[in-house]
C-alpha positions as CSV (number, residue, x, y, z in Angstrom):
1,M,58.5,38.2,61.5
2,K,57.4,34.8,63.1
3,A,54.3,34.6,61.6
4,D,56.1,35.9,57.6
5,K,58.2,32.7,58.1
6,Q,55.2,30.8,58.8
7,G,53.5,32.2,56.1
8,F,56.1,31.8,54.1
9,K,56.4,27.9,55.0
10,Y,52.8,27.4,54.1
11,I,53.4,29.1,50.5
12,L,56.4,26.9,49.9
13,I,54.0,23.9,51.0
14,I,51.3,24.8,48.8
15,T,53.7,25.2,45.9
16,F,55.5,22.3,46.0
17,N,51.9,20.7,46.2
18,L,50.8,22.1,42.8
19,I,54.5,21.1,41.6
20,T,53.6,17.6,42.0
21,I,50.2,17.8,40.9
22,S,51.4,19.3,38.0
23,V,54.2,17.0,37.1
24,F,51.9,13.7,37.4
25,A,49.1,15.9,35.3
26,Q,51.8,15.6,32.6
27,K,52.9,12.1,33.2
28,E,53.1,9.6,30.2
29,D,50.3,6.7,31.1
30,Y,51.6,3.7,32.1
31,V,50.4,2.2,29.2
32,Q,52.1,4.8,26.8
33,S,55.2,4.1,28.5
34,L,55.6,0.7,27.3
35,A,56.0,1.8,23.7
36,H,59.7,3.0,24.8
37,Q,62.6,1.2,25.5
38,N,63.6,1.8,29.2
39,H,66.9,0.9,30.2
40,W,66.2,0.6,34.0
41,V,64.1,-2.4,33.2
42,D,66.7,-3.9,30.8
43,S,69.4,-3.5,33.1
44,V,66.6,-4.9,35.9
45,F,66.0,-7.6,33.4
46,N,69.5,-8.9,32.8
47,T,70.5,-9.6,36.2
48,M,67.9,-12.1,36.2
49,N,67.9,-15.6,36.1
50,R,64.8,-17.6,34.7
51,R,63.5,-18.5,38.0
52,K,63.8,-14.9,39.3
53,K,61.8,-13.3,36.0
54,I,59.4,-16.0,36.6
55,A,58.8,-14.8,40.0
56,Q,58.3,-11.4,39.0
57,L,55.1,-12.2,37.7
58,F,54.0,-13.6,41.3
59,F,52.0,-11.3,44.2
60,V,51.5,-13.2,47.4
61,R,49.3,-12.1,50.2
62,A,50.1,-10.2,53.3
63,H,48.2,-8.7,56.4
64,S,49.6,-6.3,59.2
65,D,47.3,-7.8,61.6
66,K,48.2,-11.5,62.2
67,G,51.2,-11.4,64.1
68,R,55.1,-11.7,63.4
69,A,55.2,-15.2,62.9
70,Y,52.9,-14.7,60.0
71,E,55.2,-11.6,59.2
72,D,58.2,-13.4,59.3
73,S,56.8,-16.5,56.7
74,V,55.8,-13.3,54.2
75,A,59.6,-12.2,54.5
76,A,61.0,-15.5,54.0
77,V,58.8,-15.5,51.0
78,I,60.0,-12.6,49.5
79,R,63.4,-13.3,50.5
80,D,63.6,-17.0,49.0
81,Q,61.5,-16.6,46.1
82,Q,62.0,-12.9,45.4
83,V,58.1,-12.0,44.3
84,G,57.3,-9.2,41.9
85,G,54.9,-7.6,44.6
86,L,52.3,-8.1,47.8
87,V,48.6,-7.3,48.1
88,F,47.8,-6.2,51.4
89,F,44.3,-6.8,53.5
90,Q,43.4,-6.4,57.1
91,G,45.8,-4.5,59.4
92,G,46.3,-0.9,60.0
93,P,48.1,2.1,58.6
94,V,51.4,2.3,60.5
95,R,52.0,-1.5,61.1
96,Q,51.4,-1.9,57.3
97,A,53.9,1.0,56.3
98,E,56.4,-0.5,58.6
99,L,55.9,-4.0,57.1
100,I,55.9,-2.5,53.2
101,N,59.5,-0.9,54.7
102,R,60.8,-4.1,56.1
103,Y,59.7,-6.1,53.1
104,Q,60.7,-3.7,50.5
105,K,64.7,-4.1,52.7
106,I,64.5,-7.8,51.6
107,A,63.4,-7.7,48.0
108,S,66.5,-7.4,45.5
109,V,63.8,-5.8,42.8
110,P,61.6,-3.5,44.8
111,L,57.9,-5.2,45.1
112,L,55.2,-3.8,43.7
113,I,52.4,-3.2,46.9
114,A,49.0,-3.8,45.9
115,M,45.4,-3.5,47.8
116,D,42.2,-3.8,47.0
117,G,40.7,0.1,47.6
118,E,37.3,0.3,45.9
119,W,36.1,2.7,48.8
120,G,40.1,3.7,49.5
121,V,42.4,2.2,52.2
122,G,39.5,1.8,54.1
123,M,38.3,-1.3,52.8
124,R,41.2,-2.9,54.5
125,L,42.9,-1.0,57.1
126,D,41.6,0.1,60.4
127,S,42.0,4.0,61.9
128,T,41.7,5.1,58.3
129,I,38.8,7.0,55.7
130,S,36.5,4.9,54.0
131,Y,34.9,6.7,51.0
132,P,31.1,6.0,49.7
133,Y,30.4,2.3,48.2
134,Q,30.3,2.8,44.2
135,M,26.4,2.1,44.6
136,T,26.3,5.1,46.5
137,L,29.3,7.0,44.0
138,G,26.7,5.8,41.2
139,A,23.9,8.1,42.3
140,I,26.3,11.2,41.6
141,Q,25.7,13.6,38.9
142,D,29.3,15.3,38.7
143,N,32.0,12.7,38.0
144,S,34.6,15.4,38.7
145,L,33.8,14.7,42.5
146,I,34.8,10.9,41.5
147,Y,37.9,12.0,40.0
148,K,38.5,14.2,43.1
149,M,38.0,10.6,45.3
150,G,40.7,9.2,43.1
151,Q,43.3,12.1,43.3
152,Q,42.9,11.8,47.6
153,V,42.5,7.4,47.3
154,A,46.2,7.7,45.2
155,Y,47.7,10.3,48.1
156,D,46.7,7.5,50.6
157,F,48.1,4.5,48.9
158,K,51.3,6.1,48.0
159,R,51.7,7.7,51.8
160,L,51.6,3.9,53.1
161,G,54.1,3.0,50.3
162,M,51.9,1.2,47.6
163,Q,51.8,1.5,44.1
164,I,48.4,-0.2,42.8
165,N,44.9,-0.2,43.8
166,F,43.2,-3.3,42.7
167,G,39.9,-1.2,41.7
168,P,37.9,-0.2,40.4
169,D,35.2,-2.4,40.1
170,M,33.9,-1.6,36.7
171,D,31.1,-4.6,36.4
172,I,27.5,-4.0,35.6
173,N,26.0,-5.0,38.7
174,N,22.4,-6.1,36.6
175,N,21.6,-9.0,38.9
176,P,19.9,-7.6,42.7
177,N,21.0,-11.1,43.9
178,N,24.8,-10.9,43.2
179,P,26.5,-11.9,46.2
180,V,30.0,-10.7,45.6
181,I,29.5,-7.5,43.6
182,N,26.6,-5.6,43.9
183,Y,27.2,-2.8,45.7
184,R,30.5,-2.6,44.9
185,S,29.4,-1.7,41.2
186,F,28.1,2.0,40.4
187,G,25.0,0.7,38.9
188,D,23.4,-1.2,35.9
189,N,23.8,1.3,33.7
190,K,27.0,0.3,31.5
191,Y,27.6,4.0,30.5
192,N,27.3,5.3,34.1
193,V,29.5,2.5,35.1
194,A,32.1,3.5,32.5
195,Q,32.0,6.9,32.7
196,K,32.2,6.8,36.5
197,G,34.7,4.3,36.5
198,I,37.1,6.1,34.7
199,A,36.8,9.3,36.3
200,Y,37.9,7.5,39.6
201,F,40.9,5.8,37.5
202,K,41.7,8.9,35.7
203,G,42.0,11.1,39.7
204,M,44.1,7.8,40.7
205,Q,46.5,7.5,37.5
206,D,46.7,11.2,37.2
207,E,48.4,11.3,40.9
208,G,51.3,8.3,40.0
209,L,49.1,5.3,41.1
210,L,48.3,2.4,38.9
211,T,45.3,1.2,38.8
212,T,43.0,-2.0,37.7
213,A,39.7,-2.3,36.1
214,K,38.1,-5.6,37.7
215,H,36.6,-8.6,37.1
216,F,36.6,-8.8,33.1
217,P,34.6,-9.4,31.1
218,G,31.8,-8.8,33.8
219,H,31.2,-10.4,36.9
220,G,27.8,-8.4,37.7
221,D,24.9,-11.1,36.4
222,T,26.5,-13.8,38.3
223,N,24.4,-15.7,41.1
224,V,27.5,-17.0,42.5
225,D,30.4,-15.9,44.6
226,S,33.8,-17.3,43.1
227,H,35.3,-16.9,46.0
228,L,33.5,-20.1,46.7
229,D,32.5,-21.9,43.6
230,L,32.9,-21.1,39.8
231,P,30.2,-19.0,38.6
232,L,28.6,-19.7,34.8
233,L,27.7,-16.9,32.3
234,P,25.2,-18.2,30.1
235,F,24.9,-15.2,28.2
236,T,25.5,-14.9,24.3
237,R,29.0,-13.2,22.5
238,Q,26.8,-10.6,21.1
239,R,25.1,-9.4,25.2
240,L,28.8,-9.6,26.1
241,D,30.1,-7.6,23.8
242,S,27.6,-5.1,24.3
243,L,26.8,-5.3,27.9
244,E,29.4,-7.2,30.1
245,E,32.3,-5.8,28.1
246,Y,31.2,-2.0,27.3
247,P,32.8,-0.2,30.6
248,F,36.3,-2.7,30.1
249,R,36.5,-1.5,26.4
250,E,35.5,2.3,27.2
251,A,38.2,1.8,30.3
252,V,41.0,0.7,27.8
253,K,40.4,3.4,25.0
254,A,40.9,6.1,28.1
255,G,44.2,4.1,28.8
256,I,43.5,2.0,32.7
257,S,47.0,0.9,33.3
258,G,45.4,-2.9,34.3
259,V,42.8,-4.9,34.1
260,M,42.1,-7.8,36.7
261,V,39.9,-11.0,34.7
262,A,37.3,-12.9,36.8
263,H,37.1,-16.5,37.3
264,M,34.1,-17.5,35.4
265,D,32.4,-20.4,33.3
266,I,31.8,-18.4,30.2
267,P,30.7,-21.0,27.3
268,A,30.1,-18.6,24.2
269,L,33.8,-17.1,24.8
270,D,35.5,-20.7,25.8
271,N,33.8,-23.8,25.9
272,T,36.3,-25.8,27.5
273,K,34.4,-27.6,30.5
274,N,34.8,-25.6,34.1
275,L,37.4,-23.7,32.7
276,P,37.7,-20.2,34.7
277,S,38.1,-17.3,32.0
278,T,41.1,-16.6,34.2
279,L,43.0,-19.8,32.8
280,S,41.5,-19.1,29.2
281,R,43.8,-17.9,26.3
282,K,40.9,-17.0,24.4
283,I,39.8,-15.1,26.5
284,V,42.6,-13.0,28.4
285,T,45.0,-13.0,24.7
286,G,42.7,-13.6,22.5
287,I,39.9,-11.5,23.4
288,L,41.5,-9.0,25.8
289,K,45.1,-8.4,24.4
290,D,43.8,-9.1,20.9
291,S,40.7,-7.7,20.0
292,L,40.5,-4.8,22.7
293,A,44.2,-4.3,22.3
294,F,44.8,-3.9,25.8
295,K,48.6,-3.5,26.5
296,G,48.5,-2.6,29.8
297,L,49.0,-5.4,33.3
298,V,46.5,-8.4,33.2
299,V,46.1,-9.6,36.4
300,S,44.4,-12.5,37.7
301,D,42.1,-13.0,40.2
302,A,43.1,-14.6,43.7
303,M,44.3,-17.8,42.4
304,E,43.4,-19.3,46.1
305,M,39.9,-18.4,44.8
306,K,37.6,-22.1,44.9
307,A,36.3,-21.0,41.2
308,V,40.0,-22.0,40.7
309,T,41.3,-24.5,42.9
310,K,38.1,-26.8,43.0
311,Y,39.0,-28.0,39.3
312,F,42.4,-26.9,39.0
313,P,44.5,-27.7,42.2
314,N,48.3,-28.1,43.2
315,G,49.8,-25.4,40.8
316,E,47.8,-26.2,37.7
317,A,45.9,-23.2,38.1
318,E,48.9,-21.0,37.9
319,V,50.2,-22.8,34.9
320,K,47.3,-22.4,32.9
321,A,47.0,-18.8,33.8
322,F,50.5,-18.1,32.7
323,L,49.9,-19.8,29.4
324,A,46.6,-18.0,28.9
325,G,48.5,-14.2,29.1
326,E,47.9,-13.3,32.6
327,D,51.0,-10.8,33.5
328,I,50.5,-11.1,37.3
329,I,49.3,-13.9,39.3
330,E,48.1,-13.2,42.2
331,L,47.5,-15.3,45.5
332,S,48.9,-18.3,44.3
333,E,48.5,-21.3,47.1
334,N,51.7,-22.6,46.6
335,S,54.0,-19.9,44.4
336,A,57.3,-22.0,44.6
337,L,55.6,-24.8,43.2
338,A,54.2,-23.0,40.5
339,I,57.0,-21.2,39.8
340,K,58.7,-24.6,39.3
341,M,56.0,-26.0,37.3
342,I,55.9,-22.5,34.8
343,R,59.8,-23.2,34.2
344,K,59.2,-26.9,33.2
345,A,56.2,-25.3,30.7
346,I,58.9,-22.9,29.1
347,R,61.2,-25.5,28.7
348,K,58.9,-27.6,26.6
349,D,58.2,-24.3,24.5
350,Q,54.4,-23.7,25.6
351,I,55.2,-20.2,24.8
352,S,57.0,-18.2,22.9
353,M,60.4,-16.5,24.9
354,D,59.7,-13.3,23.5
355,E,56.2,-13.5,25.0
356,F,57.4,-14.1,28.3
357,N,60.4,-11.9,28.4
358,A,58.0,-9.3,27.3
359,R,55.9,-10.0,29.8
360,V,58.7,-9.9,32.8
361,K,59.6,-6.7,31.5
362,K,56.0,-4.8,31.6
363,V,55.9,-6.1,35.4
364,L,59.2,-3.9,35.5
365,A,57.9,-1.3,33.3
366,A,55.2,-0.6,36.3
367,K,57.7,-0.6,38.9
368,Y,59.7,2.0,37.1
369,W,56.6,3.9,36.1
370,A,55.1,3.9,39.8
371,G,58.8,5.4,41.0
372,L,60.4,2.3,42.4
373,N,63.7,2.7,40.2
374,H,64.1,5.7,43.4
375,Y,63.0,3.8,46.4
376,H,62.2,6.1,49.2
377,E,60.6,4.4,52.1
378,A,57.1,5.3,53.7
379,S,57.5,7.6,56.9
380,T,55.6,6.2,59.6
381,T,55.4,9.8,61.5
382,H,52.1,11.4,61.6
383,I,50.7,8.5,59.1
384,V,47.7,8.2,60.9
385,E,47.0,12.2,60.7
386,D,48.0,12.2,57.2
387,L,45.5,9.4,56.2
388,N,42.5,11.0,58.1
389,R,43.4,15.1,57.0
390,P,40.4,17.1,56.9
391,T,40.6,17.3,52.8
392,A,39.7,13.7,52.7
393,K,36.7,14.0,55.2
394,E,35.5,17.5,53.6
395,L,35.0,15.3,50.1
396,V,33.2,12.0,52.0
397,Q,30.4,14.6,53.2
398,E,30.5,16.4,49.5
399,L,30.1,13.1,48.1
400,S,27.5,11.9,50.2
401,D,25.7,15.5,49.8
402,A,25.9,14.6,46.2
403,A,24.5,11.1,46.5
404,V,20.8,11.0,48.4
405,T,18.7,10.5,46.1
406,L,14.9,11.4,46.1
407,L,12.4,8.8,45.2
408,K,9.4,10.2,45.8
409,G,8.1,13.4,46.9
410,D,8.2,17.4,47.3
411,A,9.1,20.4,49.3
412,A,5.6,20.2,51.2
413,T,5.7,16.4,52.2
414,L,10.0,16.0,52.9
415,Q,10.5,19.6,55.4
416,L,7.2,19.2,57.4
417,S,6.5,22.0,60.4
418,P,8.8,22.3,62.9
419,L,6.5,23.4,65.0
420,R,4.5,20.2,65.3
421,K,5.0,17.1,67.4
422,T,7.6,14.9,65.1
423,A,8.6,11.2,65.7
424,I,11.9,10.7,64.7
425,V,12.0,6.9,64.2
426,S,15.4,4.6,64.0
427,I,15.2,1.0,63.0
428,G,17.5,-1.8,62.9
429,V,19.8,-0.1,65.6
430,T,20.2,-0.5,69.2
431,G,21.3,3.5,70.5
432,A,20.6,6.8,68.9
433,T,21.7,7.3,65.8
434,V,23.4,10.2,64.0
435,F,20.3,11.0,61.5
436,Q,18.0,11.5,65.0
437,D,20.3,13.7,66.6
438,E,20.9,15.7,63.5
439,L,16.9,16.0,62.9
440,G,16.0,16.9,66.6
441,K,18.1,20.0,65.9
442,W,15.6,21.3,63.3
443,Y,12.3,19.6,65.2
444,P,12.5,20.9,69.0
445,N,9.1,19.1,69.5
446,N,10.4,15.8,68.9
447,V,10.8,12.3,70.5
448,F,13.0,9.5,69.3
449,F,12.1,5.7,69.1
450,L,14.1,2.8,68.2
451,V,13.1,-0.4,67.1
452,G,15.3,-3.5,66.6
453,K,15.7,-5.7,63.8
454,D,13.6,-8.3,65.6
455,S,11.4,-6.0,67.7
456,P,8.7,-8.3,69.0
457,E,5.2,-7.6,67.0
458,A,3.4,-6.8,70.6
459,E,6.1,-3.9,70.9
460,L,5.6,-2.9,67.1
461,K,1.5,-2.5,67.6
462,A,1.7,-0.7,70.7
463,L,4.0,1.8,68.9
464,L,2.2,1.9,65.9
465,Q,-0.4,3.2,68.3
466,T,1.9,5.7,69.9
467,L,2.9,7.3,66.8
468,K,-0.5,8.0,65.6
469,Q,-0.7,11.0,68.4
470,Y,2.1,12.6,66.4
471,S,1.5,14.8,63.2
472,Q,4.2,14.0,61.9
473,V,6.8,10.9,61.3
474,Y,10.6,10.6,60.3
475,V,11.9,7.3,59.8
476,S,15.3,5.8,59.0
477,I,15.5,2.4,58.0
478,N,19.3,1.4,58.7
479,D,21.6,-1.7,57.6
480,T,24.4,-1.7,60.4
481,R,26.3,-4.5,58.8
482,T,29.7,-3.8,57.3
483,R,28.7,-5.4,53.9
484,P,25.4,-4.1,52.9
485,A,23.1,-7.1,51.0
486,S,20.3,-6.9,49.0
487,K,17.5,-8.1,51.8
488,L,17.7,-6.4,54.9
489,D,18.2,-8.7,58.3
490,Y,14.9,-7.8,59.5
491,S,12.0,-10.2,60.9
492,N,9.0,-10.1,59.0
493,D,7.1,-8.1,62.0
494,V,9.4,-5.6,61.7
495,K,8.9,-5.5,57.8
496,L,5.1,-4.9,58.2
497,F,5.3,-2.4,61.0
498,I,7.5,-0.1,57.8
499,A,4.8,-0.6,55.4
500,Q,2.1,0.0,58.3
501,L,4.2,3.2,59.5
502,A,4.4,4.6,55.7
503,M,0.7,5.0,55.7
504,H,0.6,7.6,58.6
505,S,-0.1,10.9,56.8
506,N,3.1,12.6,57.0
507,T,5.3,10.2,57.0
508,V,9.3,10.3,55.4
509,M,11.3,7.0,54.7
510,S,15.1,7.5,54.5
511,V,16.6,4.3,53.8
512,F,20.2,4.1,54.6
513,A,20.8,0.3,53.2
514,N,21.9,-1.2,50.0
515,A,18.9,0.9,47.4
516,Y,18.0,-3.0,46.7
517,T,16.5,-3.2,50.1
518,I,13.6,-1.4,48.8
519,A,11.9,-3.9,47.1
520,G,11.9,-6.2,49.7
521,L,9.9,-3.7,51.8
522,P,6.6,-3.4,49.8
523,G,4.3,-0.8,51.0
524,I,7.5,1.6,51.4
525,E,6.2,3.4,48.8
526,K,2.9,4.9,50.4
527,S,5.5,7.2,52.4
528,G,5.1,10.6,51.9
529,A,8.7,11.3,51.1
530,L,11.3,8.5,50.4
531,L,15.2,9.1,50.2
532,V,17.5,6.4,49.2
533,C,21.0,7.0,50.5
534,Y,22.6,3.3,49.7
535,Q,24.3,3.1,53.2
536,M,25.0,3.9,56.8
537,T,27.4,6.1,57.4
538,D,27.6,9.2,59.7
539,E,27.7,11.6,56.1
540,L,25.0,10.1,54.4
541,Q,22.5,10.5,57.6
542,R,23.9,14.1,57.7
543,A,23.2,14.4,54.0
544,A,19.7,13.5,54.2
545,V,19.0,15.9,57.1
546,K,20.3,18.7,55.0
547,V,18.1,17.4,51.9
548,I,15.2,17.4,54.4
549,T,15.8,20.7,55.8
550,R,16.6,22.3,52.5
551,Q,20.0,23.1,53.0
552,I,20.7,20.9,49.7
553,N,18.8,19.8,47.0
554,P,18.5,16.2,46.1
555,T,20.4,15.7,42.8
556,G,21.6,12.1,43.4
557,R,19.6,9.6,40.6
558,L,19.0,5.8,41.6
559,S,22.0,3.9,40.2
560,V,20.3,0.5,40.3
561,T,16.5,-0.5,39.3
562,V,14.7,-1.8,42.2
563,T,11.1,-2.0,41.7
564,P,8.9,-1.2,38.4
565,F,8.0,1.6,40.7
566,F,11.5,3.3,41.0
567,T,14.0,2.5,38.2
568,T,17.2,3.6,37.1
569,G,18.0,7.5,36.8
570,M,15.0,8.0,38.4
571,R,14.6,10.8,40.8
572,S,11.8,13.6,42.3
573,S,12.9,16.9,42.2
574,L,12.0,19.9,44.7
């Protein structure tokens, strides 16, 4: 009888989950909801004075890893200014959920809580799952997997008490040297970027999470980090229309709830000297809101970034962003001052009251759509276990399996004899890798070798001689940095070692690093087989071993062009 009751309990849980999913699947899009009058929005709006209405447009920075004094300072801003929302950065899940609960109690109008979660909450929080980077996802051919990822990410956000993800990144990364987008992009093909971005945000929005495509009109072809200075986008209007803006145009058509505007100098769209696109009415209102007919939330990139503050300090940038048409002004350096300055701009009739009121109501409508009209605090019980649930971990592995890309080789050159003397070499690490451990199970007559990023030339030459004694060599090239750059931080001697090793008659190379790093490894194309795995994670190392041992077929296609040999969409077939 006890077992029957337990089974009935699980049936109830599963049924409830299915009902919840069905409700959100049938829920009207946020943008569609704006066409209807909303009584909750009107009633809240009518209780506010002008200062509080302006404050609803401001989202301020929050952390859960900076200690009590910092947390109290954020609480003071919420209490004194009654801002519209928070953007959380580094910290931990339990601490963040507790802080969100605390901050919501202070707010007279529920706060919209946001975070950059391009690869899930693990982008900011410890003790949580990170999904693959978008460049890795760009290789996947089954976009339904990316939709499922969106669903899982939405669960995590909502479980923590958050309502809006500042993602996906829908920039086309057609500059390998881009210092700020790069691996955060789905790739350099505009159609692939659009399709995968849409699949990702649809998965999130269908589960009741607001999303934001960034960084309009496209930050993919810059060589300056806008956190540090103002990038120049020197292209023609025709090119911007046909290339950079394409994914955003498609996202708008597909019902994206928000778009984040980048800080870039774009003379073809607005030739005002040193004016970031975030502060340009011609771009924010003229192009995004009018030409593209976007009706959802327009979000500024962080107003604390040097691309803005360098030329427009002391609240001037926030006023310009407001007048340009931004609905949400993110991370002002001094929100109290900026709110005062915007009040003056309104009094001077620099914006119509109808436009101002509509923007405030748009933010309130987002709160209603996200369910904040019936706010419930997040439970911290079992939150770490919930965020690390088996279904999410299984999906990370499934995504990894689908991303591995075979650039060169076939069945014969990839799966070598398990009976022969086999060297398994991991480069760029200081200890045995998951790749070595997993592959070693299939090649029992093996020896592991490790090569550091700066191994001495004499050691490398000696190792090359040693490896000549082995019938076959499997090599993993690893980037252990958290953010994989376009160039490996290896010494020239180690890069030369890789080129020489590739000439071994039976060598299989697996690159667990940014795909662009292949361009900095001349000679690697001479290896018998070459796998690109985009980043160094346990799941991708296991996926590569599955491909090598023919447990799965490599279905990934290269998401960016890296050399004349290896171009976007390329893959070899087994």
